[in-house]
VOMI-489768 format. One record per residue (C-alpha): z, x, y; chain. Coordinates in Angstrom, 3 decimals. Each point is the difference from the previous one (the first is absolute). Example, Ala and Ser with C-alpha at 12.3 -4.5 7.8 and 13.67 -1.06 7.14 Angstrom:
<rec <7.800, 12.300, -4.500>, A>
<rec <-0.660, 1.370, 3.440>, A>
% end
This chain:
<rec <-38.171, -133.618, -11.094>, A>
<rec <0.542, -2.217, -2.754>, A>
<rec <-2.971, -1.995, -1.283>, A>
<rec <-2.629, 2.423, 1.149>, A>
<rec <-0.405, 1.969, -3.069>, A>
<rec <-3.174, 1.408, -1.503>, A>
<rec <-0.428, -3.049, -2.285>, A>
<rec <-0.466, -3.796, 0.711>, A>
<rec <-1.424, -1.843, 2.618>, A>
<rec <2.217, 1.882, 2.858>, A>
<rec <-1.338, 3.335, -1.355>, A>
<rec <-3.539, -1.099, 0.210>, A>
<rec <0.418, -1.396, 3.511>, A>
<rec <1.592, 3.240, 0.880>, A>
<rec <-2.858, 1.958, -1.305>, A>
<rec <-2.379, -2.138, 2.018>, A>
<rec <1.855, 0.552, 3.020>, A>
<rec <0.000, 3.375, -0.329>, A>
<rec <-3.629, 0.295, -0.694>, A>
<rec <-0.701, -1.930, 3.061>, A>
<rec <2.254, 2.168, 2.104>, A>
<rec <-2.059, 3.018, -1.319>, A>
<rec <-3.089, -1.531, 0.747>, A>
<rec <0.829, -0.882, 3.505>, A>
<rec <1.535, 3.318, 0.662>, A>
<rec <-3.023, 1.881, -1.301>, A>
<rec <-2.431, -2.046, 1.982>, A>
<rec <2.133, 0.774, 3.407>, A>
<rec <1.424, -3.442, 0.637>, A>
<rec <3.645, -0.639, 0.119>, A>
<rec <2.300, -0.453, -2.708>, A>
<rec <3.732, -0.922, -0.496>, A>
<rec <2.362, 0.379, -3.111>, A>
<rec <3.771, -0.763, -0.955>, A>
<rec <2.327, -2.826, 0.192>, A>
<rec <1.352, 0.297, 3.549>, A>
<rec <-3.501, -0.573, 1.783>, A>
<rec <0.570, -2.590, 2.735>, A>
<rec <-2.859, -2.083, 1.756>, A>
<rec <-2.640, 2.370, 0.919>, A>
<rec <-3.369, -0.102, 1.880>, A>
<rec <-1.931, 3.135, -0.744>, A>
<rec <-3.154, 0.010, 1.613>, A>
<rec <-2.562, 2.967, 0.332>, A>
<rec <0.940, 0.811, 3.783>, A>
<rec <3.339, -1.630, 0.309>, A>
<rec <2.849, -1.726, -1.743>, A>
<rec <3.603, -1.111, -0.454>, A>
<rec <2.589, 0.933, -2.808>, A>
<rec <3.487, -1.019, -0.636>, A>
<rec <2.785, 0.187, -2.450>, A>
<rec <0.378, -2.921, -2.605>, A>
<rec <2.158, -2.703, 1.451>, A>
<rec <-0.366, 0.973, 3.766>, A>
<rec <1.662, -0.925, 2.274>, A>
<rec <2.558, -0.869, -2.487>, A>
<rec <1.735, 2.888, -2.109>, A>
<rec <-2.375, 2.042, -2.221>, A>
<rec <0.822, 0.271, -3.752>, A>
<rec <1.938, 2.262, -1.936>, A>
<rec <-1.461, 2.522, -2.634>, A>
<rec <-3.503, -0.198, 1.153>, A>
<rec <-3.221, 2.146, 1.275>, A>
<rec <-3.266, -0.780, 1.793>, A>
<rec <-2.731, 2.196, 0.821>, A>
<rec <-3.023, -0.860, 2.009>, A>
<rec <-2.905, 2.188, 0.197>, A>
<rec <-2.026, -0.459, 3.210>, A>
<rec <-3.555, 1.427, 0.769>, A>
<rec <-1.778, -0.385, 3.166>, A>
<rec <-3.835, 1.127, 0.818>, A>
<rec <-0.600, 3.866, -0.297>, A>
<rec <0.531, 1.667, 3.392>, A>
<rec <2.933, -1.929, 0.991>, A>
<rec <3.912, 0.369, -0.093>, A>
<rec <2.621, -2.549, -0.763>, A>
<rec <2.496, -1.037, 2.856>, A>
<rec <3.266, -1.732, -0.940>, A>
<rec <2.103, -2.528, 2.283>, A>
<rec <3.410, -1.121, -1.223>, A>
<rec <1.126, -3.452, 0.877>, A>
<rec <2.964, 0.463, -1.944>, A>
<rec <1.848, 2.484, -2.118>, A>
<rec <3.458, -0.955, -1.563>, A>
<rec <0.511, 1.763, -3.290>, A>
<rec <3.467, 0.657, -1.056>, A>
<rec <0.754, 3.638, -0.930>, A>
<rec <1.541, 2.725, 2.088>, A>
<rec <-1.804, 2.912, -1.632>, A>
<rec <-3.246, -1.457, -1.347>, A>
<rec <0.653, 0.868, -3.645>, A>
<rec <-0.420, -3.342, -1.680>, A>
<rec <-1.319, -2.438, 2.720>, A>
<rec <-2.837, 1.094, 2.132>, A>
<rec <-3.436, -0.432, 1.472>, A>
<rec <-2.173, 3.027, -0.404>, A>
<rec <-3.482, 0.532, 1.349>, A>
<rec <-2.287, 2.488, -1.452>, A>
<rec <-3.483, 1.532, 1.149>, A>
<rec <-2.260, -0.479, -3.001>, A>
<rec <0.200, -2.025, -3.249>, A>
<rec <0.451, 0.702, -3.719>, A>
<rec <1.130, 3.722, -0.680>, A>
<rec <-1.632, 1.261, 3.048>, A>
<rec <2.590, -0.938, 2.661>, A>
<rec <2.573, 1.509, 2.293>, A>
<rec <3.016, -1.725, 1.571>, A>
<rec <-0.662, -1.230, 3.897>, A>
<rec <3.320, -1.405, 0.333>, A>
<rec <2.878, -1.807, -1.857>, A>
<rec <2.556, -2.559, 1.699>, A>
<rec <3.050, -1.875, -0.830>, A>
<rec <2.963, -1.470, 2.041>, A>
<rec <0.938, -3.278, 1.373>, A>
<rec <-1.475, -1.448, 3.050>, A>
<rec <-2.459, 2.978, 0.704>, A>
<rec <-2.196, 0.018, 3.140>, A>
<rec <-3.114, 2.151, -0.669>, A>
<rec <-1.817, 0.320, 3.214>, A>
<rec <-2.196, 2.987, -0.399>, A>
<rec <-3.410, -0.296, -1.431>, A>
<rec <-0.299, 1.067, -3.709>, A>
<rec <-3.403, 1.277, -1.026>, A>
<rec <-1.685, 1.484, -3.051>, A>
<rec <-2.144, 3.078, -0.053>, A>
<rec <-2.650, -1.742, -2.098>, A>
<rec <-1.448, -3.468, -0.792>, A>
<rec <2.300, -0.694, -3.103>, A>
<rec <3.856, -0.827, -0.039>, A>
<rec <2.449, -0.872, -2.599>, A>
<rec <2.861, -2.047, 1.318>, A>
<rec <2.959, 0.192, -2.565>, A>
<rec <3.302, -2.570, -0.235>, A>
<rec <2.900, 0.948, -2.011>, A>
<rec <2.913, -2.231, -0.484>, A>
<rec <2.800, 0.425, -2.226>, A>
<rec <3.371, -1.805, 0.465>, A>
<rec <1.124, -1.119, 3.467>, A>
<rec <1.752, -2.732, 1.711>, A>
<rec <-1.800, -0.648, 3.174>, A>
<rec <-3.399, 0.925, 1.784>, A>
<rec <-3.029, -2.119, 0.925>, A>
<rec <-2.422, 2.619, -1.210>, A>
<rec <-3.025, 0.691, 2.164>, A>
<rec <-3.240, -1.454, 1.907>, A>
<rec <-2.562, 2.384, 1.040>, A>
<rec <-3.476, -0.234, 1.031>, A>
<rec <-2.873, 2.746, -0.030>, A>
<rec <-3.272, 0.477, 1.662>, A>
<rec <-2.906, 2.359, -0.518>, A>
<rec <-0.710, 2.434, 2.823>, A>
<rec <-2.800, 2.602, 0.351>, A>
<rec <0.896, 3.749, -0.212>, A>
<rec <-0.043, 1.686, 3.293>, A>
% end
């Protein structure tokens, strides 16, 4: 990304953003990082996420990760309102959900495709999830819009 090197005002701002994200993550709150993050409402027990530009076409060459934490003893349930990501084999444009955050995470599911209907309940095994959206070159696709909510372990 041009202009976001280690020097100058942009570098200082980038360092500040990184330290804020690290602080938020270590305190068990929610965080987002990257350049394809659309409007988000990240609450302690529910929220919504979308790709940048939604419901228009999402940008090329971008990435976004959201780290979501809900209270201990809960799992996270996901509901997809829309999933419209151009890529037949999920290699360069996709949405991926992981159990856990940071290096301690394992894949729950990975989605791509235009006009997908995800009807099944997607649930984490623990109280922390990473949502990753990757975009390379594409011509169409509205991206995604999803909601999450905390649910007690049974």
